Each structure stands twice: as C-alpha cells, then as structure tokens.
C-alpha positions as CSV (number, residue, x, y, z in Angstrom):
1,F,111.8,-74.6,-68.3
2,S,112.9,-78.2,-66.6
3,G,110.1,-78.0,-64.0
4,Q,107.6,-80.8,-63.8
5,G,104.6,-81.8,-62.6
6,E,102.5,-79.2,-60.5
7,G,105.8,-77.3,-60.0
8,E,105.9,-77.0,-64.3
9,P,106.1,-72.6,-65.1
10,L,104.1,-73.5,-68.7
11,L,101.6,-76.0,-66.9
12,A,98.6,-72.9,-67.1
13,Y,99.4,-72.1,-71.1
14,E,97.5,-73.9,-73.7
15,F,100.0,-75.0,-76.9
16,E,98.7,-74.1,-80.3
17,P,101.1,-77.1,-81.2
18,D,100.8,-79.7,-79.1
19,T,104.5,-80.2,-77.6
20,K,106.0,-78.2,-75.7
21,S,109.3,-78.5,-77.1
22,E,108.0,-77.5,-80.4
23,V,107.0,-74.0,-78.6
24,L,110.1,-73.9,-77.1
25,V,112.1,-74.4,-80.5
26,D,110.4,-72.0,-82.1
27,L,111.0,-69.2,-79.5
28,Q,114.7,-70.2,-80.0
29,E,114.3,-69.7,-83.3
30,Y,112.3,-66.1,-83.1
31,L,115.4,-65.2,-80.4
32,L,118.0,-66.0,-83.0
33,T,116.5,-64.3,-85.6
34,S,116.0,-61.3,-83.6
35,Q,119.2,-60.8,-81.8
36,I,121.0,-61.1,-86.0
37,Y,118.4,-58.6,-86.8
38,H,119.1,-56.2,-84.0
39,S,122.8,-56.9,-85.0
40,F,122.1,-55.8,-88.9
41,M,120.0,-52.6,-87.5
42,D,123.1,-51.8,-85.0
43,G,125.9,-52.0,-88.1
44,A,123.5,-49.7,-90.3
45,A,123.1,-47.1,-87.2
46,S,126.7,-47.2,-86.8
47,E,127.5,-46.9,-90.9
48,Q,124.9,-43.8,-90.6
49,S,126.9,-42.1,-87.9
50,A,130.0,-43.2,-89.4
51,R,128.9,-40.6,-92.8
52,M,127.2,-38.3,-90.9
53,T,130.6,-37.2,-88.7
54,A,132.5,-37.7,-92.0
55,M,130.0,-34.9,-93.9
56,E,130.2,-33.0,-90.9
57,N,134.1,-32.9,-90.8
58,A,134.2,-32.2,-94.6
59,S,131.5,-29.6,-94.2
60,K,133.9,-27.6,-91.6
61,N,137.1,-28.4,-93.6
62,A,136.0,-26.9,-96.4
63,G,134.2,-23.8,-94.8
64,E,137.4,-23.3,-93.4
65,M,139.1,-23.5,-97.1
66,I,136.6,-20.8,-98.2
67,E,137.9,-18.7,-95.4
68,S,141.6,-19.0,-96.0
69,L,140.9,-18.4,-100.0
70,T,138.7,-15.2,-99.2
71,L,141.3,-13.9,-97.1
72,Q,143.8,-14.5,-99.4
73,Y,142.2,-13.5,-102.5
74,N,140.8,-10.0,-100.3
75,R,144.8,-9.8,-99.7
76,A,145.8,-10.0,-103.2
77,R,143.0,-7.0,-104.6
78,Q,144.2,-4.8,-101.9
79,S,147.6,-5.4,-102.8
80,R,146.4,-4.7,-106.7
81,I,144.3,-1.2,-105.5
82,T,147.4,0.1,-103.4
83,T,149.5,-0.4,-106.5
84,E,147.2,1.1,-108.8
85,L,146.7,3.9,-106.2
86,I,150.5,4.2,-106.2
87,E,150.9,4.5,-110.3
88,I,148.2,7.5,-110.2
89,I,149.7,9.4,-107.5
90,S,153.3,8.9,-109.2
91,G,152.1,9.9,-112.3
92,A,150.1,12.9,-111.3
93,S,152.8,14.4,-109.0
94,A,155.2,13.7,-112.2
95,L,153.0,15.7,-114.5
96,E,153.1,18.4,-111.9
97,D,156.7,19.1,-112.1
C-alpha cells in the first residue's frame, strides 16, 4: 500500500475513518486476532483428535482383554466339567465292580 497519487491502490475506496492509516491499523489488528483465534482453534482440534485416538485405542485394548479373559474362563470351565465327568464315570465303574 505504498502507492501515492493516481497509482494508489486504495484511491477508489471511501474510508469511514477519514485516515487510511487508521483503517490499515484496524485491518492489521483484525488479521492478528484472526491468526490467534485460528491458532487456538487448531490447538483445540488437535486436542480433540488426540482424545479420540486415545479412546479408540483404549476401546480396542479393552476388547482384546475381554476376549482373552473369556477364553481363559471357558478353558477353566471346560476343565472343571471334564474333571466332574471323569469323577462320575470313575464312581460308576467302581460301583460295577
């Protein structure tokens, strides 16, 4: 915006505050606040993304743990049932003799 006279880029515009420098200062302040706001919003979006990823990983790990514990429980249950059947069959064969 350094042009002067006829080649000046802002010549065709009417400014509410009469001085161009006042408008440029306002625009500069607006640009600065917009950049700061954008930085805050970018940080907030990054935080939400990190939280979402952490929760996704926690859910996946919990699912894997449930599968592992279910398998362990079913094996113990099957072992108890097998032991009981062996005891019943052994008792029945002892009675036959």
